[in-house]
TORKE-625094 format. One record per residue: residue number from 1; x, y, z of N, C-alpha, C, CB in turn. Coordinates in Angstrom, 2 decimals, padded with zeros to 5 digits. Glycine has a CB too. Example, Ala and Ser with C-alpha at 12.3 -4.5 7.8 and 13.67 -1.06 7.14 Angstrom:
2
{num:1&nu:013.19&nv:-005.69&nw:007.80&cau:012.30&cav:-004.50&caw:007.80&cu:013.20&cv:-003.30&cw:007.80&cbu:011.31&cbv:-004.47&cbw:009.05}
{num:2&nu:012.85&nv:-002.25&nw:007.08&cau:013.67&cav:-001.06&caw:007.14&cu:012.90&cv:000.03&cw:007.87&cbu:014.08&cbv:-000.60&cbw:005.72}
END
This chain:
118
{num:1&nu:121.63&nv:082.16&nw:129.51&cau:121.79&cav:083.30&caw:128.64&cu:120.96&cv:084.54&cw:129.37&cbu:121.23&cbv:082.93&cbw:127.08}
{num:2&nu:121.73&nv:085.61&nw:129.49&cau:121.20&cav:086.76&caw:130.31&cu:119.97&cv:087.28&cw:129.37&cbu:122.43&cbv:088.02&cbw:130.63}
{num:3&nu:118.83&nv:087.64&nw:130.07&cau:117.81&cav:088.27&caw:129.44&cu:117.98&cv:089.74&cw:129.13&cbu:116.72&cbv:088.08&cbw:130.19}
{num:4&nu:117.35&nv:090.27&nw:128.12&cau:117.49&cav:091.69&caw:127.81&cu:117.27&cv:092.41&cw:128.94&cbu:116.63&cbv:092.17&cbw:126.78}
{num:5&nu:116.25&nv:092.31&nw:129.83&cau:115.85&cav:092.95&caw:130.90&cu:117.01&cv:092.97&cw:132.06&cbu:114.57&cbv:092.30&cbw:131.32}
{num:6&nu:117.64&nv:091.82&nw:132.23&cau:118.55&cav:091.70&caw:133.24&cu:119.86&cv:092.55&cw:132.67&cbu:118.81&cbv:090.11&cbw:133.59}
{num:7&nu:120.13&nv:092.50&nw:131.47&cau:121.17&cav:093.18&caw:130.83&cu:121.11&cv:094.64&cw:131.05&cbu:121.16&cbv:092.88&cbw:129.44}
{num:8&nu:119.97&nv:095.17&nw:130.91&cau:119.60&cav:096.56&caw:131.13&cu:119.77&cv:096.87&cw:132.51&cbu:118.21&cbv:096.87&cbw:130.72}
{num:9&nu:119.23&nv:096.20&nw:133.43&cau:119.10&cav:096.39&caw:134.90&cu:120.67&cv:096.40&cw:135.30&cbu:118.13&cbv:095.12&cbw:135.70}
{num:10&nu:121.56&nv:095.47&nw:134.78&cau:122.96&cav:095.46&caw:135.25&cu:123.70&cv:096.78&cw:134.78&cbu:123.70&cbv:094.15&cbw:134.68}
{num:11&nu:123.23&nv:097.35&nw:133.82&cau:124.06&cav:098.56&caw:133.15&cu:123.49&cv:099.89&cw:133.56&cbu:124.03&cbv:098.51&cbw:131.51}
{num:12&nu:122.23&nv:099.96&nw:134.19&cau:121.62&cav:101.19&caw:134.51&cu:121.44&cv:101.06&cw:136.18&cbu:120.14&cbv:101.40&cbw:133.62}
{num:13&nu:121.99&nv:101.89&nw:136.99&cau:122.05&cav:101.78&caw:138.40&cu:120.57&cv:102.41&cw:138.94&cbu:123.45&cbv:102.62&cbw:138.99}
{num:14&nu:119.90&nv:101.85&nw:139.65&cau:118.49&cav:102.20&caw:139.90&cu:118.76&cv:103.51&cw:140.83&cbu:117.54&cbv:100.88&cbw:140.68}
{num:15&nu:119.68&nv:103.52&nw:141.72&cau:119.89&cav:104.82&caw:142.56&cu:120.26&cv:106.07&cw:141.66&cbu:121.10&cbv:104.59&cbw:143.63}
{num:16&nu:121.11&nv:105.81&nw:140.90&cau:121.53&cav:106.85&caw:139.84&cu:120.30&cv:107.53&cw:139.04&cbu:122.51&cbv:106.11&cbw:138.76}
{num:17&nu:119.64&nv:106.45&nw:138.71&cau:118.43&cav:106.93&caw:137.76&cu:117.36&cv:107.63&cw:138.60&cbu:117.69&cbv:105.63&cbw:136.96}
{num:18&nu:117.13&nv:107.06&nw:139.84&cau:116.08&cav:107.70&caw:140.78&cu:116.63&cv:109.09&cw:141.28&cbu:115.76&cbv:106.70&cbw:142.10}
{num:19&nu:117.93&nv:109.23&nw:141.52&cau:118.54&cav:110.51&caw:141.92&cu:118.25&cv:111.59&cw:140.99&cbu:119.99&cbv:110.40&cbw:142.06}
{num:20&nu:118.03&nv:111.31&nw:139.77&cau:117.74&cav:112.31&caw:138.74&cu:116.44&cv:113.04&cw:139.05&cbu:117.66&cbv:111.66&cbw:137.36}
{num:21&nu:115.51&nv:112.39&nw:139.78&cau:114.24&cav:112.90&caw:140.04&cu:114.06&cv:113.19&cw:141.69&cbu:113.16&cbv:111.84&cbw:139.45}
{num:22&nu:114.73&nv:112.52&nw:142.47&cau:114.41&cav:112.39&caw:143.82&cu:115.72&cv:112.81&cw:144.49&cbu:113.90&cbv:110.93&cbw:144.21}
{num:23&nu:115.92&nv:113.83&nw:145.33&cau:117.03&cav:113.89&caw:146.10&cu:117.27&cv:112.72&cw:147.20&cbu:116.96&cbv:115.16&cbw:146.72}
{num:24&nu:118.21&nv:111.90&nw:147.09&cau:118.40&cav:111.04&caw:148.00&cu:119.52&cv:111.10&cw:148.98&cbu:118.44&cbv:110.04&cbw:147.41}
{num:25&nu:119.36&nv:110.56&nw:150.22&cau:120.48&cav:110.73&caw:151.31&cu:120.75&cv:109.31&cw:151.87&cbu:120.01&cbv:111.78&cbw:152.58}
{num:26&nu:121.97&nv:109.02&nw:152.12&cau:122.38&cav:107.72&caw:152.54&cu:121.56&cv:107.36&cw:153.89&cbu:123.98&cbv:107.69&cbw:152.76}
{num:27&nu:121.07&nv:106.21&nw:153.98&cau:120.48&cav:105.55&caw:155.22&cu:120.98&cv:104.19&cw:155.25&cbu:118.90&cbv:105.52&cbw:155.26}
{num:28&nu:122.13&nv:104.18&nw:155.80&cau:122.66&cav:102.69&caw:155.90&cu:123.15&cv:102.26&cw:154.60&cbu:121.54&cbv:101.63&cbw:156.38}
{num:29&nu:122.77&nv:101.09&nw:154.35&cau:123.32&cav:100.55&caw:152.98&cu:122.21&cv:100.97&cw:151.85&cbu:123.53&cbv:098.78&cbw:153.02}
{num:30&nu:121.31&nv:101.82&nw:152.24&cau:120.23&cav:102.18&caw:151.32&cu:120.18&cv:103.76&cw:151.25&cbu:118.81&cbv:101.55&cbw:151.82}
{num:31&nu:119.32&nv:104.32&nw:150.40&cau:119.10&cav:105.65&caw:150.25&cu:117.72&cv:106.06&cw:150.53&cbu:119.46&cbv:106.01&cbw:149.00}
{num:32&nu:117.48&nv:107.36&nw:151.14&cau:116.05&cav:107.52&caw:151.41&cu:115.80&cv:109.05&cw:150.69&cbu:115.69&cbv:107.44&cbw:153.20}
{num:33&nu:114.53&nv:109.41&nw:150.62&cau:114.03&cav:110.51&caw:150.18&cu:112.57&cv:110.70&cw:150.23&cbu:114.46&cbv:110.63&cbw:149.01}
{num:34&nu:112.04&nv:111.63&nw:149.66&cau:110.60&cav:111.79&caw:149.56&cu:110.09&cv:111.29&cw:148.37&cbu:110.20&cbv:113.12&cbw:149.67}
{num:35&nu:108.84&nv:110.63&nw:148.46&cau:108.41&cav:109.87&caw:147.39&cu:107.81&cv:110.89&cw:146.34&cbu:107.39&cbv:108.77&cbw:147.88}
{num:36&nu:108.14&nv:110.48&nw:144.98&cau:107.80&cav:111.36&caw:143.92&cu:106.31&cv:110.98&cw:143.47&cbu:108.88&cbv:111.23&cbw:142.71}
{num:37&nu:105.60&nv:110.19&nw:144.17&cau:104.37&cav:109.75&caw:143.60&cu:102.99&cv:110.32&cw:144.32&cbu:104.41&cbv:108.23&cbw:143.65}
{num:38&nu:103.10&nv:111.66&nw:144.39&cau:101.94&cav:112.30&caw:144.80&cu:101.28&cv:111.95&cw:145.94&cbu:101.14&cbv:112.23&cbw:143.93}
{num:39&nu:101.96&nv:111.81&nw:147.11&cau:101.46&cav:111.79&caw:148.43&cu:102.27&cv:112.66&cw:149.23&cbu:101.40&cbv:110.45&cbw:148.99}
{num:40&nu:101.82&nv:113.81&nw:149.89&cau:102.37&cav:114.53&caw:150.56&cu:102.99&cv:113.95&cw:151.97&cbu:101.53&cbv:115.47&cbw:150.62}
{num:41&nu:104.28&nv:114.01&nw:152.25&cau:105.01&cav:113.52&caw:153.37&cu:105.91&cv:114.49&cw:153.86&cbu:105.71&cbv:112.33&cbw:153.06}
{num:42&nu:106.00&nv:114.39&nw:155.15&cau:106.98&cav:115.33&caw:155.83&cu:108.37&cv:114.57&cw:156.06&cbu:106.35&cbv:115.85&cbw:157.28}
{num:43&nu:108.08&nv:113.36&nw:156.42&cau:109.30&cav:112.51&caw:156.52&cu:109.51&cv:111.58&cw:155.45&cbu:109.28&cbv:111.76&cbw:157.72}
{num:44&nu:110.71&nv:111.38&nw:154.96&cau:111.03&cav:110.61&caw:153.84&cu:110.54&cv:109.15&cw:154.09&cbu:112.54&cbv:110.69&cbw:153.58}
{num:45&nu:109.83&nv:108.67&nw:153.23&cau:109.43&cav:107.19&caw:153.34&cu:109.78&cv:106.41&cw:152.04&cbu:107.85&cbv:107.06&cbw:153.64}
{num:46&nu:110.56&nv:106.98&nw:151.23&cau:110.84&cav:106.35&caw:149.87&cu:112.48&cv:105.92&cw:150.08&cbu:110.54&cbv:107.55&cbw:148.46}
{num:47&nu:112.51&nv:104.60&nw:149.68&cau:113.97&cav:104.00&caw:149.90&cu:114.38&cv:103.38&cw:148.54&cbu:114.03&cbv:102.78&cbw:151.15}
{num:48&nu:115.72&nv:103.54&nw:148.31&cau:116.19&cav:102.76&caw:147.25&cu:117.28&cv:101.93&cw:147.76&cbu:116.62&cbv:103.58&cbw:146.09}
{num:49&nu:117.34&nv:100.65&nw:147.37&cau:118.25&cav:099.61&caw:147.79&cu:119.19&cv:099.17&cw:146.76&cbu:117.52&cbv:098.49&cbw:148.25}
{num:50&nu:120.48&nv:099.79&nw:146.64&cau:121.51&cav:099.50&caw:145.76&cu:121.74&cv:098.04&cw:145.47&cbu:122.67&cbv:100.07&cbw:146.27}
{num:51&nu:121.85&nv:097.47&nw:146.54&cau:122.26&cav:095.92&caw:146.69&cu:121.17&cv:095.09&cw:145.83&cbu:122.23&cbv:095.38&cbw:148.42}
{num:52&nu:119.84&nv:095.38&nw:145.90&cau:118.96&cav:094.48&caw:145.20&cu:118.39&cv:095.17&cw:143.85&cbu:117.79&cbv:094.04&cbw:146.18}
{num:53&nu:118.90&nv:096.58&nw:143.74&cau:118.54&cav:097.39&caw:142.54&cu:116.95&cv:097.41&cw:142.60&cbu:119.15&cbv:096.70&cbw:141.07}
{num:54&nu:116.38&nv:097.85&nw:143.80&cau:115.11&cav:097.95&caw:143.81&cu:114.90&cv:099.27&cw:144.75&cbu:114.44&cbv:096.61&cbw:144.28}
{num:55&nu:113.35&nv:099.66&nw:144.73&cau:112.95&cav:100.83&caw:145.44&cu:111.60&cv:100.39&cw:146.09&cbu:112.82&cbv:102.13&cbw:144.45}
{num:56&nu:111.35&nv:101.29&nw:147.25&cau:109.97&cav:101.03&caw:147.94&cu:109.73&cv:102.36&cw:148.63&cbu:109.96&cbv:099.72&cbw:149.05}
{num:57&nu:108.43&nv:102.63&nw:148.54&cau:107.89&cav:103.65&caw:149.33&cu:107.03&cv:102.92&cw:150.37&cbu:107.10&cbv:104.71&cbw:148.47}
{num:58&nu:107.39&nv:103.41&nw:151.64&cau:106.58&cav:102.76&caw:152.67&cu:105.36&cv:103.57&cw:153.13&cbu:107.43&cbv:102.46&cbw:153.84}
{num:59&nu:105.22&nv:104.86&nw:152.44&cau:104.02&cav:105.72&caw:152.54&cu:102.84&cv:105.26&cw:151.74&cbu:104.35&cbv:107.08&cbw:152.11}
{num:60&nu:103.25&nv:105.07&nw:150.43&cau:102.14&cav:104.60&caw:149.40&cu:102.21&cv:103.19&cw:149.18&cbu:102.26&cbv:105.28&cbw:148.00}
{num:61&nu:103.17&nv:102.44&nw:149.70&cau:103.28&cav:100.96&caw:149.55&cu:103.46&cv:100.68&cw:148.18&cbu:102.10&cbv:100.20&cbw:150.07}
{num:62&nu:104.32&nv:101.37&nw:147.45&cau:104.61&cav:101.01&caw:145.96&cu:106.22&cv:100.61&cw:146.08&cbu:104.27&cbv:102.45&cbw:144.77}
{num:63&nu:106.49&nv:099.77&nw:145.08&cau:107.91&cav:099.43&caw:145.00&cu:108.06&cv:098.68&cw:143.78&cbu:108.42&cbv:098.63&cbw:146.20}
{num:64&nu:109.37&nv:098.48&nw:143.40&cau:109.80&cav:097.70&caw:142.16&cu:111.19&cv:097.85&cw:141.77&cbu:108.99&cbv:098.08&cbw:141.00}
{num:65&nu:111.52&nv:097.69&nw:140.49&cau:112.79&cav:097.95&caw:139.94&cu:112.89&cv:099.22&cw:139.29&cbu:113.16&cbv:096.95&cbw:139.07}
{num:66&nu:113.91&nv:099.27&nw:138.47&cau:114.27&cav:100.46&caw:137.59&cu:113.18&cv:100.56&cw:136.51&cbu:115.76&cbv:100.30&cbw:136.90}
{num:67&nu:112.61&nv:099.42&nw:136.04&cau:111.61&cav:099.57&caw:135.05&cu:110.27&cv:100.09&cw:135.57&cbu:111.42&cbv:098.28&cbw:134.39}
{num:68&nu:109.90&nv:099.46&nw:136.70&cau:108.60&cav:100.04&caw:137.33&cu:108.72&cv:101.62&cw:137.71&cbu:108.24&cbv:099.18&cbw:138.72}
{num:69&nu:109.89&nv:102.08&nw:138.21&cau:110.03&cav:103.35&caw:138.60&cu:109.85&cv:104.30&cw:137.38&cbu:111.31&cbv:103.50&cbw:139.27}
{num:70&nu:110.64&nv:104.08&nw:136.43&cau:110.70&cav:104.84&caw:135.16&cu:109.41&cv:104.86&cw:134.45&cbu:111.75&cbv:104.28&cbw:134.26}
{num:71&nu:108.69&nv:103.59&nw:134.41&cau:107.44&cav:103.67&caw:133.79&cu:106.31&cv:104.39&cw:134.59&cbu:107.04&cbv:102.35&cbw:133.46}
{num:72&nu:106.38&nv:104.27&nw:135.85&cau:105.39&cav:104.96&caw:136.61&cu:105.58&cv:106.55&cw:136.79&cbu:105.36&cbv:104.30&cbw:137.93}
{num:73&nu:106.92&nv:106.80&nw:136.98&cau:107.35&cav:108.22&caw:137.14&cu:107.16&cv:109.02&cw:135.90&cbu:108.80&cbv:108.29&cbw:137.55}
{num:74&nu:107.55&nv:108.50&nw:134.80&cau:107.46&cav:109.19&caw:133.40&cu:106.10&cv:108.99&cw:132.71&cbu:108.59&cbv:108.62&cbw:132.43}
{num:75&nu:105.38&nv:108.09&nw:133.32&cau:104.01&cav:107.59&caw:132.64&cu:104.31&cv:107.15&cw:131.19&cbu:102.82&cbv:108.84&cbw:132.59}
{num:76&nu:105.15&nv:106.18&nw:131.13&cau:105.51&cav:105.54&caw:129.87&cu:104.85&cv:104.13&cw:129.77&cbu:107.07&cbv:105.44&cbw:129.75}
{num:77&nu:104.75&nv:103.59&nw:128.66&cau:104.36&cav:102.29&caw:128.35&cu:105.47&cv:101.31&cw:128.64&cbu:103.92&cbv:102.21&cbw:126.96}
{num:78&nu:105.28&nv:100.11&nw:128.81&cau:106.49&cav:099.22&caw:128.99&cu:107.43&cv:099.26&cw:127.82&cbu:106.07&cbv:097.75&cbw:129.21}
{num:79&nu:106.80&nv:099.29&nw:126.65&cau:107.85&cav:099.44&caw:125.45&cu:108.66&cv:100.60&cw:125.42&cbu:107.20&cbv:099.46&cbw:124.15}
{num:80&nu:108.13&nv:101.87&nw:125.76&cau:108.56&cav:103.03&caw:125.77&cu:109.91&cv:103.07&cw:126.92&cbu:107.30&cbv:103.97&cbw:126.05}
{num:81&nu:109.42&nv:102.47&nw:127.99&cau:110.44&cav:102.35&caw:129.23&cu:111.65&cv:101.41&cw:128.74&cbu:109.64&cbv:101.61&cbw:130.68}
{num:82&nu:111.36&nv:100.21&nw:128.09&cau:112.40&cav:099.56&caw:127.49&cu:113.39&cv:100.09&cw:126.63&cbu:111.95&cbv:098.71&cbw:126.93}
{num:83&nu:112.73&nv:100.93&nw:125.65&cau:113.50&cav:101.56&caw:124.73&cu:114.34&cv:102.69&cw:125.45&cbu:112.62&cbv:102.08&cbw:123.61}
{num:84&nu:113.73&nv:103.50&nw:126.44&cau:114.49&cav:104.59&caw:126.98&cu:115.64&cv:103.93&cw:127.84&cbu:113.55&cbv:105.58&cbw:127.83}
{num:85&nu:115.38&nv:102.90&nw:128.66&cau:116.45&cav:102.20&caw:129.49&cu:117.43&cv:101.51&cw:128.56&cbu:115.81&cbv:101.13&cbw:130.49}
{num:86&nu:117.18&nv:101.05&nw:127.55&cau:118.10&cav:100.37&caw:126.72&cu:119.08&cv:101.36&cw:126.09&cbu:117.35&cbv:099.58&cbw:125.67}
{num:87&nu:118.62&nv:102.42&nw:125.77&cau:119.45&cav:103.48&caw:125.16&cu:120.41&cv:104.08&cw:126.23&cbu:118.52&cbv:104.62&cbw:124.53}
{num:88&nu:119.97&nv:104.20&nw:127.39&cau:120.79&cav:104.66&caw:128.56&cu:121.84&cv:103.62&cw:128.87&cbu:119.89&cbv:104.91&cbw:129.83}
{num:89&nu:121.56&nv:102.32&nw:128.55&cau:122.47&cav:101.21&caw:128.88&cu:123.36&cv:100.92&cw:127.70&cbu:121.68&cbv:099.93&cbw:129.29}
{num:90&nu:123.22&nv:101.52&nw:126.55&cau:123.79&cav:101.33&caw:125.32&cu:123.69&cv:099.92&cw:124.69&cbu:125.13&cbv:101.70&cbw:125.44}
{num:91&nu:122.34&nv:099.37&nw:125.09&cau:122.12&cav:098.13&caw:124.56&cu:121.05&cv:098.35&cw:123.18&cbu:121.51&cbv:097.16&cbw:125.81}
{num:92&nu:121.65&nv:097.63&nw:122.22&cau:120.98&cav:097.73&caw:120.88&cu:119.66&cv:096.67&cw:121.03&cbu:122.13&cbv:097.27&cbw:119.54}
{num:93&nu:118.59&nv:097.16&nw:120.69&cau:117.25&cav:096.35&caw:120.76&cu:117.01&cv:095.66&cw:119.52&cbu:116.01&cbv:097.23&cbw:121.04}
{num:94&nu:116.85&nv:094.31&nw:119.66&cau:116.20&cav:093.56&caw:118.48&cu:114.72&cv:093.49&cw:118.48&cbu:116.69&cbv:092.16&cbw:118.42}
{num:95&nu:114.14&nv:094.15&nw:117.37&cau:112.73&cav:094.40&caw:117.24&cu:111.80&cv:093.17&cw:117.71&cbu:112.46&cbv:094.76&cbw:115.76}
{num:96&nu:112.22&nv:091.89&nw:117.25&cau:111.51&cav:090.69&caw:117.75&cu:111.50&cv:090.58&cw:119.11&cbu:112.02&cbv:089.50&cbw:117.25}
{num:97&nu:112.71&nv:090.80&nw:119.71&cau:112.90&cav:090.67&caw:121.15&cu:111.99&cv:091.58&cw:122.01&cbu:114.32&cbv:090.96&cbw:121.48}
{num:98&nu:111.95&nv:092.86&nw:121.39&cau:111.22&cav:093.89&caw:122.03&cu:109.65&cv:093.40&cw:121.94&cbu:111.53&cbv:095.36&cbw:121.29}
{num:99&nu:109.28&nv:093.01&nw:120.92&cau:107.82&cav:092.36&caw:120.90&cu:107.47&cv:091.36&cw:121.66&cbu:107.47&cbv:091.88&cbw:119.77}
{num:100&nu:108.44&nv:090.57&nw:121.78&cau:108.14&cav:089.35&caw:122.63&cu:108.13&cv:089.73&cw:124.27&cbu:109.33&cbv:088.16&cbw:122.30}
{num:101&nu:109.09&nv:090.70&nw:124.57&cau:109.10&cav:091.21&caw:125.92&cu:107.85&cv:091.91&cw:126.25&cbu:110.23&cbv:092.11&cbw:126.14}
{num:102&nu:107.30&nv:092.77&nw:125.27&cau:106.07&cav:093.57&caw:125.55&cu:104.92&cv:092.65&cw:125.73&cbu:105.75&cbv:094.58&cbw:124.41}
{num:103&nu:104.82&nv:091.53&nw:124.75&cau:103.68&cav:090.52&caw:125.01&cu:103.81&cv:089.88&cw:126.33&cbu:103.64&cbv:089.41&cbw:123.94}
{num:104&nu:104.93&nv:089.38&nw:126.73&cau:105.16&cav:088.60&caw:127.96&cu:104.77&cv:089.76&cw:129.21&cbu:106.89&cbv:087.99&cbw:128.01}
{num:105&nu:105.01&nv:091.01&nw:128.97&cau:104.83&cav:091.97&caw:130.12&cu:103.28&cv:091.96&cw:130.27&cbu:105.47&cbv:093.55&cbw:129.83}
{num:106&nu:102.60&nv:092.12&nw:129.06&cau:100.98&cav:092.25&caw:129.02&cu:100.47&cv:090.97&cw:129.81&cbu:100.31&cbv:092.25&cbw:127.31}
{num:107&nu:101.00&nv:089.72&nw:129.30&cau:100.34&cav:088.50&caw:129.96&cu:100.63&cv:088.64&cw:131.52&cbu:100.97&cbv:087.03&cbw:129.35}
{num:108&nu:101.75&nv:088.97&nw:131.94&cau:102.07&cav:089.14&caw:133.44&cu:101.15&cv:090.02&cw:134.12&cbu:103.44&cbv:089.68&cbw:133.67}
{num:109&nu:100.92&nv:091.27&nw:133.40&cau:099.92&cav:092.20&caw:134.08&cu:098.64&cv:091.68&cw:134.11&cbu:099.83&cbv:093.50&cbw:133.45}
{num:110&nu:098.19&nv:090.98&nw:133.08&cau:096.95&cav:090.34&caw:133.26&cu:096.76&cv:089.44&cw:134.40&cbu:096.68&cbv:089.65&cbw:132.15}
{num:111&nu:097.65&nv:088.54&nw:134.52&cau:097.63&cav:087.46&caw:135.64&cu:097.61&cv:088.27&cw:136.92&cbu:098.96&cbv:086.41&cbw:135.60}
{num:112&nu:098.38&nv:089.30&nw:137.24&cau:098.46&cav:090.01&caw:138.49&cu:097.07&cv:090.66&cw:138.59&cbu:099.69&cbv:091.09&cbw:138.53}
{num:113&nu:096.53&nv:091.31&nw:137.63&cau:095.27&cav:091.94&caw:137.67&cu:094.16&cv:090.94&cw:137.96&cbu:095.04&cbv:092.66&cbw:136.40}
{num:114&nu:094.22&nv:089.85&nw:137.43&cau:093.14&cav:088.78&caw:137.69&cu:093.28&cv:088.16&cw:139.03&cbu:093.17&cbv:087.66&cbw:136.62}
{num:115&nu:094.46&nv:088.14&nw:139.55&cau:094.81&cav:087.66&caw:141.00&cu:094.24&cv:088.56&cw:141.90&cbu:096.33&cbv:087.57&cbw:141.32}
{num:116&nu:094.31&nv:089.94&nw:141.76&cau:093.83&cav:090.85&caw:142.65&cu:092.34&cv:091.02&cw:142.66&cbu:094.44&cbv:092.04&cbw:142.42}
{num:117&nu:091.80&nv:090.72&nw:141.57&cau:090.34&cav:090.82&caw:141.44&cu:089.63&cv:089.53&cw:141.99&cbu:089.95&cbv:091.05&cbw:139.94}
{num:118&nu:090.46&nv:088.35&nw:142.20&cau:089.80&cav:087.14&caw:142.77&cu:089.75&cv:087.25&cw:144.25&cbu:090.55&cbv:085.85&cbw:142.37}
END
């Protein structure tokens, strides 16, 4: 069974969503532009990879998927990001499923944070 997150990712194109914020130009199979995350750059170091539905900035060494981009760029919580992208994708959210996803996201963030501190 496809997860809620995967369903949303399949329906919301990362390049289209990022293009709302960042002017992107074709660069082979990818798109490139200037990073929207507050580091001044003259040469575009921000890339969007449609094949993998991911993004990466080689200037500030950040990257991720559509969820991480929207969450960081709009300064939203994971729950707000989930609700925003679900609405864009036309996916109806089940409240219990949202609660479970938010809890699992918190657990994952704690693990990553603890690994970085170790």
